[in-house]
C-alpha positions as CSV (number, residue, x, y, z in Angstrom):
1,M,0.0,0.2,0.0
2,P,1.0,3.1,-0.5
3,A,2.8,5.8,2.3
4,N,0.1,7.0,4.5
5,S,2.1,9.7,6.7
6,E,-1.5,10.6,8.5
7,L,-1.2,7.5,10.6
8,V,2.2,8.0,11.4
9,T,1.0,11.5,12.7
10,T,-1.8,9.9,14.3
11,I,0.2,8.1,16.6
12,E,2.5,10.3,17.6
13,L,-0.1,12.3,18.6
14,I,-1.4,9.9,20.7
15,E,2.0,8.8,22.4
16,K,2.3,12.5,23.5
17,E,-1.7,12.8,24.6
18,K,-2.0,9.4,25.6
19,G,2.0,8.7,27.4
20,I,1.5,4.9,25.0
21,D,4.6,4.4,23.4
22,K,4.3,4.5,20.1
23,E,5.9,1.0,19.1
24,T,2.8,-0.5,21.2
25,L,0.8,1.4,19.0
26,F,2.4,0.0,16.0
27,E,2.4,-3.0,17.2
28,A,-1.9,-3.3,18.3
29,I,-2.4,-1.7,14.7
30,E,-0.3,-4.4,12.6
31,S,-2.0,-6.8,14.7
32,S,-5.6,-5.5,14.0
33,L,-4.9,-5.6,10.5
34,L,-3.8,-9.5,10.3
35,S,-7.1,-10.3,12.2
36,A,-9.0,-8.5,9.4
37,C,-7.2,-9.7,6.5
38,K,-7.2,-13.1,7.8
39,K,-11.1,-12.6,8.7
40,N,-12.0,-10.6,4.9
41,F,-10.3,-12.8,2.7
42,G,-10.0,-16.1,4.2
43,T,-6.4,-16.8,3.2
44,N,-4.6,-20.3,4.4
45,E,-1.1,-18.5,4.1
46,N,1.1,-17.8,7.0
47,I,1.3,-13.6,7.1
48,R,2.2,-11.3,8.7
49,V,0.9,-7.2,8.6
50,A,3.8,-4.9,8.8
51,I,3.7,-0.9,9.0
52,D,6.7,0.9,8.0
53,R,7.5,3.0,11.2
54,I,8.3,6.0,8.8
55,T,6.3,6.5,6.1
56,G,3.2,5.0,7.4
57,A,3.4,2.2,4.3
58,I,1.3,-1.3,5.2
59,S,2.0,-4.5,3.7
60,V,0.8,-7.5,4.0
61,L,3.5,-10.0,3.5
62,A,3.4,-14.1,2.9
63,Q,5.8,-16.2,4.8
64,K,7.1,-18.9,2.8
65,T,9.9,-22.0,3.6
66,V,12.2,-22.7,1.4
67,V,12.2,-26.3,-0.1
68,E,13.4,-28.3,-2.6
69,E,10.2,-29.9,-4.0
70,V,6.6,-27.6,-2.4
71,E,3.9,-29.6,-0.9
72,N,1.3,-26.9,0.5
73,P,2.0,-24.0,-2.1
74,A,0.6,-21.6,0.5
75,L,3.2,-22.6,2.8
76,E,6.4,-23.3,0.7
77,I,8.5,-22.2,-1.7
78,L,11.3,-24.0,-4.3
79,L,14.8,-22.7,-3.7
80,D,15.3,-22.1,-7.2
81,D,12.4,-19.5,-6.6
82,A,13.9,-18.3,-3.7
83,K,17.1,-17.4,-6.0
84,E,15.8,-15.3,-7.8
85,I,14.5,-13.1,-5.1
86,S,17.9,-13.2,-3.1
87,A,20.8,-15.2,-3.9
88,E,21.9,-16.1,-0.6
89,F,18.1,-18.0,0.3
90,D,19.2,-21.5,1.4
91,L,16.9,-24.4,2.1
92,G,14.7,-23.8,5.4
93,D,15.3,-20.7,5.1
94,I,11.7,-18.3,5.3
95,V,11.0,-16.1,2.0
96,E,8.6,-13.0,2.5
97,L,6.4,-11.7,-0.6
98,V,3.9,-9.3,-0.7
99,V,0.9,-9.9,-1.0
100,T,-1.6,-7.8,-0.4
101,P,-5.0,-8.0,-1.8
102,K,-6.3,-5.1,-3.7
103,E,-9.0,-4.2,-1.6
104,F,-7.5,-4.9,1.7
105,G,-7.3,-0.7,2.7
106,R,-11.1,-0.6,1.8
107,V,-12.6,-3.6,3.4
108,S,-10.7,-4.1,6.1
109,A,-10.7,-0.4,7.4
110,Q,-13.6,-0.8,9.5
111,T,-12.7,-3.6,11.3
112,A,-9.4,-2.7,11.7
113,K,-10.7,0.5,12.8
114,Q,-12.9,-1.7,15.7
115,V,-9.5,-3.4,16.8
116,V,-7.5,-0.8,17.0
117,V,-9.6,1.0,19.7
118,Q,-9.7,-1.7,21.5
119,K,-6.1,-2.2,21.9
120,L,-5.6,1.3,22.5
121,R,-7.7,1.4,25.4
122,E,-6.6,-1.9,26.4
123,A,-3.1,-0.1,26.3
124,E,-3.7,2.6,28.4
125,R,-5.3,0.8,30.7
126,S,-2.5,-1.3,31.8
127,K,-0.9,2.4,31.8
128,I,-2.7,3.3,34.5
129,V,-3.0,-0.1,36.3
130,S,0.3,-0.2,36.1
131,E,0.8,3.9,37.5
132,F,-2.0,3.3,40.2
133,T,-1.0,0.0,41.6
134,D,2.8,2.0,42.3
135,R,1.0,4.7,44.6
136,E,-1.0,2.7,46.7
137,L,-2.2,4.4,49.9
138,K,-0.5,7.5,48.5
139,L,-2.1,10.9,48.4
140,L,-3.7,12.6,45.1
141,T,-5.6,15.8,45.2
142,G,-9.1,15.4,42.8
143,V,-11.6,17.7,42.0
144,V,-15.3,16.2,42.7
145,E,-17.1,15.6,39.0
146,R,-19.9,14.5,39.8
147,I,-21.9,12.6,42.5
148,E,-24.2,8.7,41.6
149,R,-25.5,6.8,44.0
150,R,-24.1,8.0,46.8
151,N,-20.2,7.6,45.2
152,V,-18.4,10.4,44.5
153,Y,-16.4,10.8,41.2
154,I,-13.4,12.3,41.2
155,S,-11.3,14.0,38.6
156,S,-7.3,13.6,39.4
157,G,-5.1,15.1,36.2
158,K,-6.8,12.6,33.2
159,T,-7.8,9.9,35.7
160,E,-11.0,9.1,37.6
161,L,-11.3,7.8,40.7
162,V,-14.2,6.7,43.1
163,L,-15.1,7.3,46.4
164,L,-17.5,5.1,47.7
165,P,-20.0,5.2,50.9
166,V,-18.1,3.1,52.6
167,E,-14.9,5.2,51.9
168,Q,-16.5,8.6,53.1
169,I,-16.2,10.7,56.4
170,P,-19.6,10.4,57.9
171,G,-22.0,13.3,57.6
172,E,-19.2,15.0,55.3
173,E,-21.3,16.7,52.2
174,Y,-19.2,16.9,48.5
175,Y,-20.0,18.5,46.3
176,F,-19.4,20.1,42.4
177,N,-15.8,21.0,41.9
178,Q,-14.7,20.3,45.3
179,R,-11.1,19.7,45.5
180,L,-10.7,16.8,47.5
181,K,-7.5,15.1,49.2
182,V,-7.6,11.1,49.3
183,V,-5.2,8.2,49.6
184,V,-5.4,5.1,46.4
185,L,-7.1,1.9,47.9
186,D,-7.0,-0.3,44.8
187,V,-7.2,-0.9,41.1
188,R,-9.7,-3.2,39.6
189,D,-11.2,-3.8,36.4
190,G,-14.8,-1.6,36.1
191,S,-18.2,-3.1,33.8
192,R,-17.3,-0.9,31.1
193,G,-14.1,-2.3,30.4
194,G,-11.8,0.9,32.2
195,P,-10.3,0.6,35.3
196,I,-11.6,1.6,38.8
197,I,-9.2,3.1,41.0
198,S,-11.1,3.3,44.2
199,V,-9.8,6.0,47.2
200,S,-10.6,6.6,50.0
201,R,-11.7,9.7,52.9
202,S,-11.7,7.4,56.1
203,H,-8.7,5.5,56.2
204,P,-6.4,6.0,59.1
205,E,-3.2,6.6,56.2
206,L,-4.8,9.7,55.5
207,V,-4.0,11.3,58.0
208,A,-0.2,10.3,57.9
209,R,0.3,11.2,54.7
210,L,-1.5,14.5,55.4
211,F,1.1,15.3,58.3
212,E,4.0,13.8,55.9
213,Q,2.9,17.2,53.8
214,E,2.3,19.5,55.9
215,V,5.4,18.7,58.1
216,P,9.0,18.6,56.0
217,E,10.5,16.6,59.5
218,V,8.3,14.0,58.7
219,A,8.7,14.3,55.3
220,D,12.2,13.9,55.7
221,G,12.2,10.9,58.0
222,T,13.4,12.4,60.9
223,V,10.2,12.7,62.8
224,L,8.6,8.8,62.1
225,I,4.7,8.0,62.2
226,K,4.6,5.0,64.0
227,A,0.6,3.8,64.4
228,V,-2.1,5.9,63.9
229,A,-5.8,4.6,65.0
230,R,-9.1,6.7,63.6
231,E,-12.6,7.2,63.8
232,A,-13.1,8.7,60.6
233,G,-14.7,12.1,61.1
234,F,-14.8,12.5,65.3
235,R,-11.5,11.4,66.2
236,T,-7.7,9.9,65.6
237,K,-4.8,8.9,67.4
238,I,-1.0,9.3,65.9
239,A,2.0,8.3,67.5
240,V,5.2,9.4,66.2
241,S,8.9,9.5,67.5
242,S,12.2,11.0,66.6
243,T,16.0,9.8,65.1
244,N,17.1,12.5,66.3
245,D,17.4,13.5,70.0
246,N,17.3,17.9,69.0
247,V,13.8,17.3,67.4
248,D,10.8,16.8,69.5
249,P,8.4,14.6,67.2
250,V,5.1,15.9,69.6
251,G,6.1,20.1,69.0
252,S,7.3,19.0,65.1
253,C,3.4,18.0,64.3
254,V,2.2,20.6,65.9
255,G,3.4,23.2,64.6
256,T,4.3,26.8,66.0
257,N,0.5,27.7,67.2
258,G,-0.7,24.8,66.1
259,Q,-0.4,25.8,62.4
260,R,0.6,22.2,61.2
261,V,-1.9,20.3,62.7
262,N,-4.1,22.8,62.3
263,M,-3.9,22.4,58.4
264,V,-4.9,18.8,58.9
265,V,-7.3,19.2,60.8
266,S,-8.9,21.3,58.4
267,E,-9.0,19.4,56.1
268,L,-10.9,16.5,57.5
269,N,-13.7,19.1,58.5
270,G,-12.6,19.6,61.9
271,E,-11.7,15.9,63.4
272,K,-10.0,16.0,66.1
273,I,-6.3,15.0,66.3
274,D,-4.7,13.7,69.4
275,I,-0.9,13.3,68.9
276,I,1.5,11.2,71.4
277,T,5.4,10.5,71.8
278,Y,5.6,6.8,70.6
279,S,7.6,4.4,73.9
280,N,9.1,1.4,73.0
281,D,8.2,0.6,76.6
282,P,4.6,-0.9,76.3
283,K,4.0,0.9,79.4
284,E,4.9,3.7,78.7
285,F,3.3,3.7,75.0
286,I,0.2,2.4,76.7
287,A,0.0,5.6,79.3
288,A,0.5,8.3,76.4
289,S,-2.1,6.8,74.2
290,L,-4.9,7.5,76.9
291,S,-3.9,10.9,76.6
292,P,-5.5,13.6,77.7
293,A,-5.9,11.2,80.8
294,V,-3.1,10.4,84.1
295,V,-2.2,6.8,84.6
296,L,-1.3,6.0,88.1
297,A,-0.3,1.9,86.9
298,V,-0.1,0.0,83.9
299,R,-0.2,-4.2,84.3
300,L,0.7,-5.9,81.5
301,E,-0.8,-9.6,80.8
302,E,1.3,-10.3,77.7
303,A,-0.4,-14.0,77.4
304,N,-3.8,-12.4,76.5
305,K,-2.1,-9.0,75.4
306,M,-4.2,-6.9,78.0
307,A,-3.6,-3.9,79.5
308,K,-5.0,-3.0,83.5
309,I,-5.0,0.8,84.0
310,V,-5.5,2.6,86.9
311,V,-6.2,6.4,86.5
312,P,-7.7,8.5,89.4
313,D,-11.2,8.7,90.4
314,N,-12.0,12.2,89.0
315,Q,-10.3,11.1,85.7
316,L,-12.0,7.6,85.0
317,S,-14.7,9.5,82.0
318,L,-12.0,11.6,80.4
319,A,-9.9,7.9,79.9
320,I,-12.6,5.7,78.8
321,G,-13.8,9.0,76.4
322,R,-17.5,8.8,75.2
323,E,-19.0,6.0,74.2
324,G,-15.4,4.5,74.8
325,Q,-14.0,6.0,71.9
326,N,-10.8,7.6,74.1
327,A,-10.2,3.6,75.3
328,R,-11.3,2.3,71.8
329,L,-8.3,4.2,69.7
330,A,-5.7,3.3,72.8
331,A,-6.3,-0.1,72.3
332,K,-6.3,-0.2,68.3
333,L,-3.2,2.3,68.4
334,T,-1.4,0.2,70.8
335,G,-2.5,-3.1,69.7
336,Y,-3.5,-4.2,73.4
337,R,-6.8,-4.5,75.1
338,I,-7.5,-2.5,77.4
339,D,-9.1,-3.0,81.0
340,I,-9.6,0.8,83.2
341,K,-10.6,0.9,86.5
342,S,-10.3,3.9,88.7
343,Y,-8.3,4.6,91.9
344,S,-10.7,3.6,94.7
345,K,-12.5,0.4,92.8
346,A,-8.9,-0.9,91.9
347,L,-8.0,-0.5,95.1
348,E,-10.8,-2.7,96.4
349,E,-10.9,-5.4,94.3
350,S,-7.0,-6.1,93.7
351,A,-3.5,-5.6,95.4
352,L,-2.7,-3.3,92.0
353,L,-2.0,-0.5,93.1
354,Q,-0.2,-1.9,96.5
355,E,2.2,-3.6,94.3
356,D,2.6,-1.3,91.5
357,I,2.1,2.1,92.9
358,L,2.6,2.0,96.5
359,G,5.4,-0.7,96.5
360,E,9.0,0.4,96.8
361,N,9.5,0.2,93.2
362,A,6.6,1.8,92.2
363,A,8.5,4.8,90.2
364,E,9.7,1.9,88.2
365,D,6.2,0.2,87.7
366,S,4.6,3.3,86.6
367,P,5.1,4.8,83.4
368,V,4.2,8.2,85.7
369,N,6.3,8.7,88.7
370,V,3.6,9.2,91.0
371,A,3.5,7.2,94.1
372,D,3.2,10.4,96.5
373,Y,0.4,11.7,94.1
374,A,-1.3,8.1,94.1
375,E,-0.9,7.3,98.4
376,A,-3.5,10.6,98.5
377,A,-5.3,10.4,95.5
378,A,-8.6,9.2,97.3
379,E,-8.4,11.8,99.8
380,F,-8.3,14.6,97.1
381,Y,-11.0,13.0,94.6
382,E,-14.4,12.1,94.5
383,Y,-16.0,10.2,92.1
384,S,-19.9,9.6,91.6
385,G,-20.9,8.9,88.3
386,E,-19.2,8.4,84.6
387,D,-21.4,11.1,83.3
388,E,-20.4,14.2,85.6
389,Y,-17.7,16.8,85.2
390,Y,-15.2,16.6,88.7
391,E,-13.1,19.1,89.8
392,D,-10.1,19.6,92.8
393,D,-11.7,19.7,95.5
394,E,-8.8,22.2,96.7
395,Y,-10.3,25.1,94.6
396,Y,-14.3,23.4,94.8
397,D,-15.1,22.4,98.0
398,D,-17.6,23.4,99.4
399,E,-15.9,23.5,102.9
400,Y,-12.8,25.1,101.5
401,Y,-14.6,28.1,101.0
402,E,-17.6,27.7,103.5
403,D,-16.2,30.5,105.8
404,E,-16.1,33.0,102.8
405,Y,-19.8,32.6,101.8
406,Y,-22.2,34.5,102.9
407,D,-25.1,34.2,100.4
408,D,-26.2,31.4,97.7
409,D,-26.0,33.9,94.7
410,E,-22.9,36.0,95.8
411,Y,-19.4,36.1,97.0
412,Y,-17.8,37.9,99.4
413,D,-14.2,38.6,100.2
414,D,-13.4,39.1,104.0
415,E,-11.0,41.5,104.1
416,Y,-13.1,44.2,101.7
417,Y,-17.1,42.9,102.2
418,D,-16.9,41.6,105.6
419,D,-20.0,43.3,107.8
420,E,-18.4,44.0,111.2
421,Y,-15.6,45.9,109.1
422,E,-18.1,48.0,106.9
423,E,-19.5,49.4,110.3
424,E,-16.2,50.3,112.0
425,E,-15.2,52.4,109.4
426,A,-18.7,54.0,109.3
427,N,-18.3,54.7,113.1
428,E,-15.1,56.5,112.4
429,Q,-16.2,58.8,109.9
430,E,-18.7,60.0,112.6
431,Q,-16.4,60.5,114.8
432,R,-14.1,63.0,112.7
């Protein structure tokens, strides 16, 4: 067939636009034309289709083996005939003869076009799958294109991502042209032949990737994110450590005036984030994981991965958290089942406090050096129910202020508002 420079130009444009290697395209077209040729012309010959990479000329070549005596003319050629083509041919060599049908271009054009389109889609799909398989759990930024049946479709460059309902943050609303940051979960085949790239907004790794983006120390490996526990839309606990003794891992993640952590919180629409220091000592790590509650003692049962915790009476609710959230996240973060008891309850039920707090090695056994404090904890704290708010007796006990309360609704300072003091002042003024 004559030269077809338009074909070459088209392939080069597709390579630039789609990022598909042009040799892959040439091979796909040759394969499609071969199928079309066999289908439309019913040849029994061993043929192949070749496209000139420079001119675009298409040729159909019959491949025949050089033999002394021809038994199958469609597959074999006499040695003498082969010598006429080229003196270098010998028995057993393969000779290619141009057998391009006259009607090949017109008859097979539509069939070839369909197969070419299919091959292009397969090549593009393979490229996308390869690209996004390597980006699993990596951060992507995209724009919401549409919402169908609660599925959110996001455009990232020239690729479409899908955010399924189960991977969305509870209560988060999405709208057209909204910019979102997501992490890639997996790539799978779609019903229409194209790949489906699933992404997530609720995965714990999203928080880690956001800190990696906002905190240079995390990005360069100075601060390591050791573990993340998350209940999307509500609260996240993240444990960090530092490879440099001069770098505070928690301070690095928080940033000046909380600037860095606030950027992450803003991206997650106000989700609360607790940043704690990771420790290789399970007791210290578990105690820190229950932050902001103070932990008095930790007893580990390694056989069943259980941690028994003692906290001050007035901090039991804080340690457990609303609907058990704080304790549940601590368990996810540390990998231990957690049983939390108040100081008074533990003192009644077991010798845990006496061994772990009041014993001679209290400071070693407890993650917090509170031996002296714990001994007096029962006197300074009162616990009357999980739903109440407890305050320190030293400042808020009614008995402490009984000498200074003269009215239910008003507070009087003895020095300036005592009735006797005012009466003496009035008498002195009259005498003057």
